[in-house]
C-alpha positions as CSV (number, residue, x, y, z in Angstrom):
1,X,-27.3,-99.6,-85.1
2,X,-24.2,-97.9,-86.1
3,X,-25.0,-98.8,-90.0
4,X,-28.5,-96.7,-89.4
5,X,-27.2,-93.7,-87.7
6,X,-23.4,-93.4,-88.6
7,X,-21.4,-91.1,-86.2
8,X,-20.6,-88.5,-86.5
9,X,-23.6,-86.9,-88.6
10,X,-27.3,-86.5,-88.5
11,X,-29.8,-89.2,-89.0
12,X,-30.8,-90.2,-92.5
13,X,-33.0,-87.5,-94.2
14,X,-33.9,-86.0,-97.7
15,X,-30.9,-84.3,-99.1
16,X,-28.5,-83.7,-102.0
17,X,-26.9,-86.3,-104.1
18,X,-23.8,-86.5,-102.1
19,X,-25.5,-87.1,-98.7
20,X,-27.5,-89.9,-100.5
21,X,-24.4,-91.4,-101.9
22,X,-23.0,-91.6,-98.6
23,X,-25.9,-93.1,-96.8
24,X,-26.7,-95.4,-99.7
25,X,-23.2,-97.0,-99.6
26,X,-23.3,-97.3,-95.6
27,X,-26.7,-99.1,-95.7
28,X,-25.5,-101.7,-98.1
29,X,-22.2,-102.6,-96.2
30,X,-23.6,-105.7,-94.7
31,X,-21.1,-108.6,-93.6
32,X,-22.2,-111.8,-95.1
33,X,-23.0,-113.6,-91.6
34,X,-25.5,-110.9,-90.9
35,X,-27.5,-111.9,-93.4
36,X,-29.1,-114.6,-90.9
37,X,-29.1,-112.2,-88.1
38,X,-32.2,-110.2,-87.0
39,X,-30.0,-107.2,-88.0
40,X,-30.0,-108.2,-91.6
41,X,-33.9,-107.4,-91.9
42,X,-33.5,-103.7,-90.4
43,X,-30.5,-103.4,-93.1
44,X,-32.4,-104.3,-96.1
45,X,-35.2,-102.1,-95.1
46,X,-32.8,-99.4,-94.9
47,X,-31.5,-99.8,-98.3
48,X,-34.8,-100.1,-99.7
49,X,-35.8,-97.0,-98.3
50,X,-32.9,-95.0,-99.3
51,X,-33.2,-96.4,-103.1
52,X,-36.9,-95.2,-103.0
53,X,-35.6,-91.7,-101.7
54,X,-33.0,-91.7,-104.0
55,X,-35.3,-92.3,-107.0
56,X,-37.5,-89.4,-105.5
57,X,-34.6,-87.2,-105.5
58,X,-33.8,-88.2,-109.4
59,X,-37.2,-87.4,-110.9
60,X,-36.6,-86.9,-114.4
61,X,-36.0,-83.9,-116.2
62,X,-38.0,-82.9,-119.3
63,X,-36.9,-81.0,-122.4
64,X,-39.6,-79.6,-124.9
65,X,-38.4,-78.4,-128.2
66,X,-41.3,-76.7,-129.9
67,X,-41.0,-75.8,-133.8
68,X,-43.2,-73.1,-135.3
69,X,-45.5,-74.2,-138.4
70,X,-43.7,-77.6,-139.0
71,X,-45.9,-79.7,-140.8
72,X,-45.5,-83.6,-141.0
73,X,-48.1,-84.1,-144.1
74,X,-46.0,-82.5,-146.8
75,X,-42.5,-83.6,-145.8
76,X,-41.7,-81.1,-143.0
77,X,-39.5,-83.6,-141.0
78,X,-37.3,-84.7,-143.9
79,X,-34.7,-82.2,-143.2
80,X,-34.4,-83.0,-139.6
81,X,-32.1,-86.1,-139.9
82,X,-30.4,-85.2,-136.7
83,X,-33.6,-84.7,-134.9
84,X,-35.1,-88.1,-136.1
85,X,-31.6,-90.0,-135.3
86,X,-31.2,-88.5,-131.8
87,X,-35.0,-88.3,-130.8
88,X,-37.1,-90.6,-132.8
89,X,-34.8,-93.4,-133.3
90,X,-33.6,-93.3,-129.7
91,X,-37.2,-93.6,-128.7
92,X,-40.5,-93.3,-130.1
93,X,-42.4,-91.7,-132.9
94,X,-46.1,-90.8,-132.6
95,X,-47.5,-91.1,-136.3
96,X,-51.2,-89.8,-135.4
97,X,-50.6,-86.6,-133.3
98,X,-52.9,-83.6,-134.0
99,X,-53.2,-80.1,-132.5
100,X,-56.4,-79.0,-130.8
101,X,-56.5,-75.8,-133.1
102,X,-54.1,-75.0,-136.5
103,X,-53.0,-71.9,-135.3
104,X,-50.1,-70.7,-133.1
105,X,-51.6,-68.8,-130.2
106,X,-54.7,-71.1,-129.4
107,X,-52.4,-74.2,-130.0
108,X,-49.6,-73.1,-127.7
109,X,-52.4,-72.2,-125.1
110,X,-53.4,-75.9,-125.3
111,X,-50.1,-77.0,-124.9
112,X,-49.2,-75.1,-122.0
113,X,-52.8,-75.6,-120.4
114,X,-53.8,-79.1,-121.5
115,X,-57.2,-77.7,-122.4
116,X,-59.0,-77.3,-125.5
117,X,-59.7,-73.8,-126.8
118,X,-63.4,-73.6,-125.6
119,X,-61.6,-74.0,-122.2
120,X,-58.7,-71.7,-122.3
121,X,-60.6,-69.4,-124.1
122,X,-57.8,-68.4,-126.8
123,X,-59.6,-68.3,-130.0
124,X,-57.0,-66.8,-132.3
125,X,-54.0,-64.7,-132.6
126,X,-55.1,-61.5,-131.8
127,X,-55.5,-59.5,-128.3
128,X,-59.3,-59.6,-128.7
129,X,-59.1,-63.5,-129.3
130,X,-57.5,-63.5,-125.8
131,X,-54.0,-64.2,-127.0
132,X,-51.8,-63.4,-124.3
133,X,-54.3,-61.1,-122.7
134,X,-54.2,-60.0,-118.9
135,X,-57.3,-62.0,-118.3
136,X,-55.6,-65.2,-119.9
137,X,-52.6,-64.4,-117.8
138,X,-54.6,-64.3,-114.5
139,X,-57.0,-67.0,-115.1
140,X,-55.0,-69.9,-117.1
141,X,-51.4,-69.4,-116.7
142,X,-51.3,-70.2,-112.9
143,X,-52.7,-73.7,-113.9
144,X,-50.2,-74.2,-117.0
145,X,-48.1,-77.2,-116.5
146,X,-44.8,-75.2,-116.2
147,X,-46.1,-73.3,-113.3
148,X,-47.3,-76.6,-111.6
149,X,-43.7,-77.9,-112.2
150,X,-42.2,-74.9,-110.2
151,X,-44.8,-75.9,-107.3
152,X,-43.6,-79.4,-107.6
153,X,-39.9,-78.6,-106.9
154,X,-38.7,-78.2,-110.6
155,X,-36.6,-75.5,-112.0
156,X,-38.0,-74.2,-115.1
157,X,-36.5,-72.4,-118.3
158,X,-38.2,-70.9,-121.2
159,X,-36.6,-69.6,-124.4
160,X,-38.2,-68.4,-127.6
161,X,-41.8,-67.5,-128.9
162,X,-44.2,-68.0,-125.9
163,X,-47.4,-66.6,-127.3
164,X,-48.2,-64.3,-130.4
165,X,-48.0,-61.1,-128.4
166,X,-44.6,-61.7,-127.8
167,X,-43.8,-61.5,-131.5
168,X,-40.4,-63.3,-132.0
169,X,-41.1,-65.0,-135.4
170,X,-38.1,-63.3,-136.6
171,X,-34.6,-64.4,-137.1
172,X,-32.7,-61.0,-137.0
173,X,-33.5,-57.4,-135.7
174,X,-35.8,-58.3,-132.8
175,X,-35.6,-57.7,-129.1
176,X,-36.0,-60.5,-126.4
177,X,-37.3,-60.3,-123.0
178,X,-34.8,-61.8,-120.6
179,X,-36.6,-62.0,-117.2
180,X,-38.3,-58.9,-117.9
181,X,-35.3,-57.0,-119.3
182,X,-35.2,-55.9,-122.9
183,X,-32.3,-57.2,-125.2
184,X,-32.0,-56.0,-128.6
185,X,-30.5,-58.0,-131.4
186,X,-29.3,-56.9,-134.9
187,X,-28.2,-58.4,-138.0
188,X,-24.8,-60.2,-137.0
189,X,-25.0,-63.8,-137.6
190,X,-22.8,-65.0,-135.0
191,X,-24.6,-62.9,-132.4
192,X,-28.1,-62.5,-133.5
193,X,-29.6,-65.4,-135.5
194,X,-32.3,-66.3,-133.3
195,X,-32.4,-70.2,-133.5
196,X,-28.7,-70.1,-132.4
197,X,-29.3,-67.7,-129.9
198,X,-32.1,-69.9,-128.3
199,X,-29.4,-73.0,-128.4
200,X,-26.6,-70.9,-126.7
201,X,-28.8,-69.6,-124.0
202,X,-30.4,-73.4,-123.4
203,X,-26.8,-74.7,-123.2
204,X,-25.9,-72.1,-120.8
205,X,-28.9,-73.0,-118.8
206,X,-28.1,-76.8,-118.8
207,X,-24.4,-75.9,-118.0
208,X,-25.2,-73.9,-114.8
209,X,-28.7,-75.1,-113.7
210,X,-29.4,-75.8,-110.1
211,X,-29.4,-79.4,-108.5
212,X,-33.2,-79.6,-108.8
213,X,-35.0,-81.5,-111.7
214,X,-35.7,-79.3,-114.4
215,X,-38.0,-78.5,-117.3
216,X,-36.7,-76.7,-120.2
217,X,-38.8,-75.6,-123.3
218,X,-37.1,-74.0,-126.3
219,X,-39.5,-72.8,-128.8
220,X,-37.7,-72.0,-132.3
221,X,-38.9,-69.3,-134.9
222,X,-38.3,-71.9,-137.6
223,X,-39.8,-72.8,-140.0
224,X,-42.2,-69.8,-139.7
225,X,-42.0,-67.0,-142.0
226,X,-39.9,-64.9,-143.1
227,X,-38.1,-68.3,-143.6
228,X,-34.2,-66.6,-143.2
229,X,-31.8,-69.3,-143.1
230,X,-28.3,-69.3,-141.6
231,X,-25.6,-68.3,-144.0
232,X,-24.1,-71.6,-144.4
233,X,-27.6,-73.3,-145.2
234,X,-28.8,-70.4,-148.0
235,X,-28.1,-72.5,-150.8
236,X,-29.3,-76.0,-149.6
237,X,-32.0,-77.8,-151.2
238,X,-31.5,-76.1,-154.5
239,X,-33.6,-78.5,-156.7
240,X,-36.3,-79.1,-154.0
241,X,-39.9,-77.9,-154.6
242,X,-43.4,-78.1,-153.1
243,X,-44.9,-81.7,-153.1
244,X,-47.2,-82.2,-155.9
245,X,-49.5,-84.3,-154.0
246,X,-52.9,-85.3,-155.0
247,X,-54.4,-82.2,-153.5
248,X,-51.7,-79.7,-154.9
249,X,-53.2,-77.3,-157.2
250,X,-56.7,-78.9,-157.2
251,X,-59.9,-77.2,-156.8
252,X,-61.5,-77.8,-153.4
253,X,-65.0,-78.8,-154.7
254,X,-67.5,-79.5,-151.9
255,X,-65.7,-77.7,-149.4
256,X,-66.5,-74.4,-147.6
257,X,-66.7,-71.2,-149.5
258,X,-63.4,-70.3,-148.3
259,X,-61.6,-73.1,-149.8
260,X,-63.7,-72.9,-153.0
261,X,-62.6,-69.3,-153.7
262,X,-59.0,-70.2,-154.4
263,X,-58.1,-69.8,-158.1
264,X,-57.6,-73.2,-159.6
265,X,-55.0,-73.7,-161.5
266,X,-52.6,-71.5,-159.8
267,X,-50.6,-69.0,-161.9
268,X,-46.9,-70.1,-162.9
269,X,-45.5,-67.3,-160.8
270,X,-47.7,-68.4,-157.8
271,X,-46.3,-72.0,-158.2
272,X,-42.8,-70.6,-158.3
273,X,-43.3,-68.4,-155.2
274,X,-44.6,-71.7,-153.4
275,X,-41.7,-73.8,-154.4
276,X,-39.2,-70.8,-153.2
277,X,-40.8,-70.6,-149.9
278,X,-40.7,-74.2,-149.4
279,X,-37.1,-74.6,-150.1
280,X,-36.5,-71.4,-147.6
281,X,-38.6,-73.3,-145.0
282,X,-36.4,-76.3,-145.3
283,X,-33.3,-74.4,-145.0
284,X,-34.3,-72.8,-141.6
285,X,-34.8,-76.2,-140.1
286,X,-31.3,-77.0,-140.6
287,X,-30.3,-74.8,-137.8
288,X,-33.2,-76.4,-135.8
289,X,-31.5,-79.8,-136.4
290,X,-28.3,-78.2,-134.9
291,X,-30.0,-77.0,-132.0
292,X,-31.4,-80.5,-131.2
293,X,-28.0,-82.0,-131.6
294,X,-26.3,-79.4,-129.4
295,X,-28.8,-80.1,-126.5
296,X,-28.6,-84.0,-126.6
297,X,-24.7,-83.5,-126.5
298,X,-24.8,-81.0,-123.6
299,X,-27.3,-83.5,-121.8
300,X,-24.8,-86.4,-122.4
301,X,-21.7,-84.3,-121.2
302,X,-23.5,-83.3,-117.8
303,X,-24.7,-86.8,-117.3
304,X,-28.3,-86.0,-117.5
305,X,-29.3,-87.8,-120.9
306,X,-30.3,-90.8,-119.3
307,X,-32.3,-89.1,-116.8
308,X,-34.1,-86.9,-119.4
309,X,-37.0,-87.1,-121.5
310,X,-37.0,-84.8,-124.9
311,X,-40.0,-84.2,-126.7
312,X,-39.9,-82.7,-130.2
313,X,-43.2,-81.4,-131.6
314,X,-44.8,-78.4,-133.5
315,X,-47.6,-75.9,-132.7
316,X,-49.4,-76.6,-136.1
317,X,-49.0,-77.9,-139.6
318,X,-48.9,-76.1,-142.9
319,X,-49.8,-76.0,-146.5
320,X,-48.3,-74.9,-149.7
321,X,-50.7,-75.1,-152.7
322,X,-53.1,-77.7,-151.4
323,X,-56.7,-76.9,-152.7
324,X,-54.9,-74.1,-154.4
325,X,-54.5,-72.3,-151.0
326,X,-51.2,-70.6,-151.3
327,X,-49.5,-71.0,-148.0
328,X,-50.8,-70.9,-144.3
329,X,-52.5,-73.0,-141.5
330,X,-55.7,-72.4,-139.9
331,X,-57.6,-75.2,-142.2
332,X,-59.2,-78.3,-141.1
333,X,-57.2,-80.5,-143.2
334,X,-54.6,-83.1,-142.2
335,X,-51.6,-80.8,-143.6
336,X,-52.7,-78.1,-140.9
337,X,-53.7,-80.4,-138.2
338,X,-51.3,-83.3,-138.0
339,X,-47.7,-82.5,-136.4
340,X,-44.8,-84.4,-135.4
341,X,-44.1,-85.8,-132.2
342,X,-40.9,-87.7,-131.2
343,X,-39.8,-88.7,-127.6
344,X,-37.0,-90.2,-126.2
345,X,-36.3,-90.7,-122.3
346,X,-35.8,-93.1,-119.2
347,X,-37.4,-96.5,-120.0
348,X,-38.5,-95.5,-123.4
349,X,-37.1,-98.4,-125.8
350,X,-35.5,-97.1,-129.1
351,X,-37.0,-97.5,-132.7
352,X,-40.6,-97.6,-131.3
353,X,-43.7,-96.4,-133.4
354,X,-46.9,-95.5,-132.1
355,X,-50.2,-95.1,-134.0
356,X,-52.4,-94.4,-131.1
357,X,-54.4,-91.0,-131.4
358,X,-52.5,-88.3,-129.6
359,X,-53.3,-84.4,-129.5
360,X,-51.2,-81.5,-128.0
361,X,-53.7,-81.2,-125.2
362,X,-51.8,-84.5,-123.8
363,X,-48.5,-82.8,-123.7
364,X,-49.3,-81.0,-120.4
365,X,-50.6,-83.9,-118.3
366,X,-47.8,-86.2,-119.8
367,X,-45.2,-84.1,-118.8
368,X,-46.8,-83.8,-115.2
369,X,-47.0,-87.4,-115.0
370,X,-43.3,-87.9,-116.0
371,X,-42.7,-85.4,-112.9
372,X,-44.8,-87.8,-110.8
373,X,-47.5,-84.9,-110.3
374,X,-51.0,-86.2,-109.7
375,X,-52.7,-85.1,-112.8
376,X,-56.0,-85.8,-111.4
377,X,-55.8,-82.7,-109.5
378,X,-55.7,-80.5,-112.6
379,X,-58.5,-79.3,-114.8
380,X,-56.8,-80.5,-118.0
381,X,-58.8,-82.1,-120.8
382,X,-55.8,-84.2,-122.3
383,X,-54.5,-87.6,-121.0
384,X,-51.0,-88.7,-120.3
385,X,-49.4,-90.7,-123.0
386,X,-46.6,-91.8,-120.8
387,X,-48.1,-95.4,-120.5
388,X,-47.7,-95.6,-124.3
389,X,-44.2,-94.7,-124.4
390,X,-43.5,-97.4,-121.8
391,X,-45.1,-100.2,-124.0
392,X,-48.6,-100.0,-122.8
393,X,-50.7,-99.7,-125.8
394,X,-53.9,-99.3,-123.7
395,X,-55.5,-102.6,-124.3
396,X,-58.5,-101.2,-126.0
397,X,-59.0,-98.4,-123.5
398,X,-56.9,-95.6,-125.1
399,X,-59.1,-92.7,-126.8
400,X,-60.5,-93.0,-130.3
401,X,-61.4,-89.3,-131.0
402,X,-60.1,-85.8,-130.4
403,X,-61.7,-82.2,-130.9
404,X,-60.2,-79.6,-133.4
405,X,-61.8,-76.2,-133.2
406,X,-60.7,-72.8,-134.8
407,X,-62.6,-69.5,-134.7
408,X,-61.7,-67.3,-137.9
409,X,-60.2,-64.2,-138.1
410,X,-61.6,-61.2,-139.9
411,X,-63.4,-57.8,-139.6
412,X,-66.5,-57.2,-141.0
413,X,-65.3,-54.5,-143.5
414,X,-64.1,-55.2,-147.1
415,X,-60.5,-55.6,-148.2
416,X,-60.0,-52.5,-150.4
417,X,-57.7,-54.5,-152.6
418,X,-60.2,-57.3,-153.2
419,X,-63.7,-55.5,-153.0
420,X,-65.4,-58.3,-154.9
421,X,-64.9,-61.0,-152.0
422,X,-67.2,-58.7,-149.5
423,X,-66.5,-58.1,-145.9
424,X,-64.9,-60.4,-143.3
425,X,-62.1,-61.9,-145.3
426,X,-58.3,-61.7,-143.7
427,X,-55.0,-63.2,-144.8
428,X,-55.4,-62.3,-148.5
429,X,-52.6,-62.9,-151.1
430,X,-52.0,-60.2,-154.0
431,X,-54.2,-62.4,-156.3
432,X,-57.1,-62.1,-153.7
433,X,-57.1,-65.6,-152.5
434,X,-57.7,-65.3,-149.0
435,X,-56.7,-67.9,-146.1
436,X,-59.3,-66.9,-143.6
437,X,-62.5,-65.1,-142.7
438,X,-64.6,-64.4,-139.7
439,X,-67.1,-67.2,-140.5
440,X,-64.2,-69.8,-141.1
441,X,-65.1,-71.1,-137.7
442,X,-65.5,-74.6,-137.3
443,X,-65.3,-77.7,-135.1
444,X,-64.3,-81.4,-136.0
445,X,-64.2,-84.7,-134.6
446,X,-61.0,-86.4,-135.5
447,X,-61.9,-90.0,-135.1
448,X,-59.3,-92.9,-135.5
449,X,-60.0,-96.5,-134.6
450,X,-59.9,-100.0,-136.4
451,X,-63.5,-99.5,-137.2
452,X,-63.4,-96.0,-138.6
453,X,-60.7,-93.3,-139.7
454,X,-63.0,-90.3,-140.2
455,X,-63.1,-86.7,-139.6
456,X,-66.5,-84.7,-139.2
457,X,-66.7,-81.1,-139.1
458,X,-69.4,-78.3,-138.9
459,X,-68.9,-74.7,-139.7
460,X,-70.6,-72.1,-137.4
461,X,-72.0,-70.1,-140.2
462,X,-75.5,-69.3,-141.5
463,X,-75.8,-72.6,-143.2
464,X,-73.9,-75.1,-140.7
465,X,-71.6,-76.3,-143.6
466,X,-70.6,-79.8,-142.9
467,X,-67.6,-81.5,-144.1
468,X,-67.0,-85.3,-143.6
469,X,-63.9,-87.5,-144.9
470,X,-63.2,-91.2,-144.8
471,X,-59.4,-90.9,-144.3
472,X,-58.9,-94.8,-145.1
473,X,-60.4,-94.3,-148.7
474,X,-59.5,-90.8,-149.1
475,X,-56.2,-89.8,-147.3
476,X,-55.8,-86.3,-149.2
477,X,-59.6,-85.4,-148.4
478,X,-60.4,-84.9,-151.9
479,X,-64.1,-85.9,-151.6
480,X,-66.6,-84.4,-149.0
481,X,-68.9,-87.4,-148.2
482,X,-71.2,-85.4,-145.9
483,X,-74.4,-86.0,-148.0
484,X,-73.6,-89.7,-148.9
485,X,-72.7,-90.9,-145.6
486,X,-74.9,-93.3,-143.4
487,X,-77.3,-91.2,-141.6
488,X,-76.8,-93.0,-138.3
489,X,-73.1,-92.4,-138.3
490,X,-73.8,-88.7,-139.3
491,X,-76.0,-88.3,-136.4
492,X,-73.8,-89.9,-133.8
493,X,-70.8,-87.8,-134.9
494,X,-72.9,-84.7,-134.7
495,X,-73.8,-85.8,-131.2
496,X,-70.3,-86.4,-130.5
497,X,-69.2,-83.2,-131.6
498,X,-71.7,-81.4,-129.4
499,X,-70.3,-83.2,-126.5
500,X,-66.8,-82.5,-126.9
501,X,-67.3,-78.8,-127.7
502,X,-69.2,-78.6,-124.2
503,X,-66.6,-80.8,-122.4
504,X,-64.2,-80.2,-119.6
505,X,-61.7,-82.3,-117.8
506,X,-62.6,-85.9,-117.6
507,X,-65.8,-85.6,-119.7
508,X,-63.4,-84.9,-122.9
509,X,-62.0,-88.2,-122.2
510,X,-65.4,-90.3,-122.7
511,X,-65.9,-93.0,-125.3
512,X,-66.0,-91.9,-128.8
513,X,-68.5,-93.1,-131.6
514,X,-66.3,-96.2,-132.4
515,X,-65.7,-97.3,-128.7
516,X,-67.7,-100.0,-127.3
517,X,-68.7,-98.0,-124.3
518,X,-70.2,-95.3,-126.4
519,X,-73.8,-94.5,-125.7
520,X,-76.1,-92.7,-128.2
521,X,-79.6,-91.5,-127.4
522,X,-81.2,-90.0,-130.5
523,X,-83.4,-87.9,-128.0
524,X,-80.6,-85.9,-127.1
525,X,-80.4,-84.3,-130.6
526,X,-83.6,-82.5,-130.1
527,X,-82.8,-80.6,-127.0
528,X,-81.2,-77.2,-126.4
529,X,-79.4,-77.9,-129.9
530,X,-82.7,-78.4,-131.9
531,X,-82.2,-75.3,-134.0
532,X,-78.7,-76.3,-134.9
533,X,-79.8,-79.8,-135.7
534,X,-82.7,-78.5,-138.0
535,X,-80.1,-76.4,-139.9
536,X,-77.8,-79.2,-140.2
537,X,-80.6,-81.4,-141.7
538,X,-81.1,-78.5,-144.3
539,X,-77.9,-78.3,-145.1
540,X,-77.4,-82.0,-145.8
541,X,-80.7,-82.1,-148.4
């Protein structure tokens, strides 16, 4: 009994690391002969219980590093050599990761809440679009995964751009909110360059954090415009230019009118501007690469690296000249909806690649799962990909489709500099090529399975314009096959899209069109959605 209740001192209880170490050691001091005595059973049970308690105390930490407008389709990860080595090579790279909406605020809201935009109700970057509105703060923020982690005993820390009402897509001359206190910054590189400021405050948190497990989120400004590089990187990538992939500077035939209005071929000055912007984006990423290296080294020096998951991703992709669109995100194509996702952490074997379909609505459920929080208690639409990181590829049970949705921005007025375009356009460039409009409102099913690699999209406009792509045969989405695809597949995809647009929680994770458990009843096509269906048939004639 002296081993069970060492004196002096209280009975075994949940406590800090030092107390656990003392009790842990005492419970394992077992004389060899006692292994055959009744007491040995008690001592082994004690050791097992303390090991379990110690494991509970050592719940993993999580670091989430979120880049801003970082693509994967047009080479955005190429400058990030340290990030790839320290996170991707040390863990797992997900090669098919998509966002629920290709725009900053809706996407970030999906990351925080684990919900699709139709459930968290952030539809674009405006206050009218519910971006960081008081209503969203009251209804959605309390259920965001960092708030749930706090309730679960985690210390939480955030640094950088939160939602777009917190306008910190700048590198100099900005104001930070530091626990509600404004902190102004100027144009002195050593004190004010935002990516480095975020790195420094993150290192300070890691140095002085409490003994609790922690969640740290760092949201960098790069590579978002205005693409201001650190002085030491201003001349990097001098010979790099925007990639001339098959969709670069070509007309978007058979696409939505917004894409077709782009001028093809682009002028030489427009192409020169794109090349310059592309280089600048890469230059800003070199400081992000440095930030990642500093965080990893600090975790190593504090002894926390082996107990910490580090996740690197982005809020949306980007394009520079694809289908002659100058530069932005917002569109339904792979270059705007695909993002990088690299993870390292306990029990994650190095040098893994996973091709399973993952969405940013999965980040919240995954991080909660890592923290041993019961995800089923939440209303999240996503699913934890922790099993995928631990080597379980789902055995055929992993999802095969996700929803992408976006509501266009634009006022019902004419841009005075581009009167011929009519009302409703926005994000227009000097040559009157516009990146958005009020009816650039669409929803897509992105399907990926051994039987089909498809994207099916419908626009919420007067004609219910449809775009469908076979990504296996047409990876650059040059040919819209909406009018030639098999009618049965088209109807199934339309039905699946309607289901996902109205899903919530577990119903967002039901079998997709190419899953064995998928059920399709054609009679459901002519219920409450009959008007929409009739319009769709007319559009495809």
